[in-house]
C-alpha positions in Angstrom: 16.9 -3.2 9.1 14.9 -1.2 11.6 16.8 1.1 14.0 15.0 0.7 17.4 17.0 3.7 18.9 15.5 6.4 16.7 12.6 8.6 17.6 9.3 7.6 16.1 6.1 9.0 14.7 3.0 7.4 13.1 4.3 6.1 9.8 1.0 6.1 7.9 -0.1 9.3 9.5 3.0 10.9 8.0 2.2 9.4 4.6 -1.4 10.7 4.8 -0.2 14.2 5.8 2.1 14.2 2.8 -0.9 13.6 0.5 -3.4 15.8 2.4 -5.6 13.0 3.7 -8.8 14.3 5.3 -9.3 14.6 9.1 -12.0 11.9 9.2 -9.5 9.1 8.3 -6.9 10.6 10.7 -9.4 9.7 13.5 -8.6 6.1 12.8 -4.9 6.5 13.5 -5.2 4.6 16.8 -5.0 1.5 14.7 -1.5 2.4 13.5 1.7 1.8 15.4 4.6 4.2 16.1 7.6 3.8 13.8 10.8 5.3 12.7 11.0 8.8 11.2 14.5 8.4 9.8 13.1 6.3 7.0 11.0 9.2 5.7 13.3 12.1 6.8 14.7 13.1 3.4 13.7 12.4 -0.2 15.9 10.6 -2.6 17.5 12.8 -5.2 16.5 12.3 -8.8 20.0 11.0 -9.5 19.8 8.2 -6.9 16.1 7.4 -7.1 15.4 4.1 -8.9 13.1 4.1 -12.0 10.0 2.4 -10.8 7.4 0.8 -13.1 3.7 1.7 -13.1 1.2 -1.1 -13.4 -1.6 -1.5 -15.9 -5.2 -1.7 -14.6 -8.2 -2.9 -16.7 -11.4 -1.9 -15.0 -14.8 -3.2 -16.3 -18.2 -1.5 -16.1 -21.5 -1.1 -18.0 -21.9 1.3 -20.9 -25.0 3.4 -21.9 -26.4 0.5 -23.8 -26.3 -1.7 -20.7 -23.5 -3.9 -22.1 -20.3 -4.9 -20.3 -17.3 -2.9 -21.3 -13.8 -1.7 -20.2 -14.0 1.7 -18.6 -10.4 2.2 -17.8 -7.3 0.7 -19.4 -4.3 2.6 -18.2 -1.3 2.8 -15.8 -2.8 5.3 -13.4 -4.6 5.3 -10.1 -3.3 7.1 -7.0 0.5 7.1 -6.9 2.5 8.0 -3.8 6.3 8.1 -3.9 7.4 8.2 -0.3 10.7 10.0 0.5 12.5 6.8 1.3 11.8 5.5 -2.2 8.8 3.2 -1.5 6.0 3.6 -4.1 2.4 2.9 -3.4 0.2 2.6 -6.5 -3.5 2.3 -5.5 -5.3 1.1 -8.6 -8.9 1.1 -7.3 -10.8 1.3 -4.0 -14.3 1.0 -2.7 -16.2 2.6 0.2 -18.0 -0.5 1.3 -17.7 -4.2 1.6 -19.7 -5.7 -0.2 -18.8 -3.3 -2.9 -21.3 -1.1 -4.8 -20.7 -2.0 -8.5 -23.5 0.1 -9.9 -23.0 2.5 -12.7 -23.0 5.3 -10.1 -19.6 4.1 -8.9 -17.8 3.9 -12.2 -15.9 7.2 -11.9 -12.3 6.5 -10.9 -12.3 6.8 -7.0 -8.6 7.4 -6.9 -9.1 10.8 -8.6 -10.7 12.3 -5.6 -9.4 10.3 -2.7 -5.9 10.3 -1.3 -3.8 7.3 -0.3 -5.6 4.7 1.8 -3.5 2.0 3.4 -6.8 0.4 4.7 -10.0 1.9 3.6 -11.7 1.5 7.0 -15.1 0.4 5.6 -14.1 -0.7 2.1 -11.4 -2.4 0.0 -8.4 -1.4 -2.1 -5.9 -2.9 -4.5 -2.3 -1.6 -4.2 1.1 -2.3 -5.6 3.9 -1.6 -3.2 7.5 -1.3 -4.5 10.4 -1.4 -2.1 13.8 -0.4 -3.3 16.8 -2.5 -2.3 17.6 -2.3 1.4 14.5 -0.2 2.3 12.0 -1.0 5.1 8.3 -0.2 5.7 8.4 0.1 9.5 6.2 -1.7 12.0 2.5 -0.9 11.8 -0.9 -2.4 11.6 -4.1 -1.4 9.8 -7.8 -2.1 10.4 -7.9 -4.6 7.6 -7.1 -8.1 6.3 -4.5 -7.9 3.6 -3.7 -10.5 1.0 -0.2 -10.0 -0.4 1.5 -11.7 -3.3 5.2 -11.2 -4.1 5.4 -10.6 -7.8 9.1 -9.5 -8.0 12.1 -10.0 -5.9 11.8 -11.0 -2.2 10.8 -9.4 1.0 11.1 -10.1 4.7 8.0 -10.1 6.8 8.9 -9.0 10.3 6.6 -9.9 13.2 6.8 -9.1 16.9 7.3 -12.7 18.1 10.2 -14.1 16.0 12.7 -14.0 13.2 12.0 -12.4 9.8 10.2 -14.7 7.3 11.5 -14.5 3.7 8.8 -14.4 1.0 9.8 -15.0 -2.6 8.3 -14.4 -6.1 6.1 -17.0 -7.6 5.4 -19.2 -4.6 4.5 -17.2 -1.5 1.3 -15.4 -0.4 0.9 -13.7 3.0 -2.4 -13.2 4.8 -2.0 -10.2 7.1 -4.7 -10.3 9.8 -4.6 -6.9 11.5 -1.4 -7.6 13.3 1.8 -5.5 13.9 4.3 -6.1 11.2 7.1 -4.6 9.1 8.5 -5.2 5.6 12.2 -5.2 4.5 13.8 -5.7 1.1 17.1 -7.5 1.8 18.4 -7.5 -1.7 21.5 -5.4 -2.2 20.5 -4.0 -5.7 17.0 -5.1 -6.8 13.6 -3.7 -5.9 10.8 -5.9 -4.5 7.2 -5.6 -5.6 4.2 -6.9 -3.6 0.6 -6.8 -4.8 -2.0 -6.3 -2.0 -5.7 -6.7 -1.8 -6.8 -4.9 1.3 -10.2 -5.5 2.8 -11.6 -3.6 5.9 -11.8 -5.8 9.0 -14.6 -6.0 11.6 -14.3 -3.1 14.1 
């Protein structure tokens, strides 16, 4: 679980620095809590890192004839492998809510933007893979997050009580801009959670 005795830094700030996030988003770091640096202190070796799957995305748009079409069908997006083994695969994101779905926005936004936990004024869809026994430390983001467990099980850890175990195929979490942490309690198997992340009112 989380070691409360360790020194702490801004968890998602650390992630953004690792991916050269711009200074403008760093200004929003006041929304993020302080968490435990030991989880990100040293990368896994290639010998011990689990083989994590990438997820397919099918993105629709409008072609030159004005007809609906598929513009991306691949297993890409922005992929961040954190040193503690957690993988974030951002498949798509927007700059606004409601989203601009015009042909002007059909270029893959993940090609020119870094990792966004919460897109401040927009939305994103993200797969998060947690290896066995690994935590995502306590944090909050300026967003409402809809999470679906698609593989394994995870514990949702809130400030006020005991961990809540969420399982595949039956559980959905609605995270409303509150302090929380995640933990995969399984001894051997990874857990995968799919998140739709939408900016909250500031």
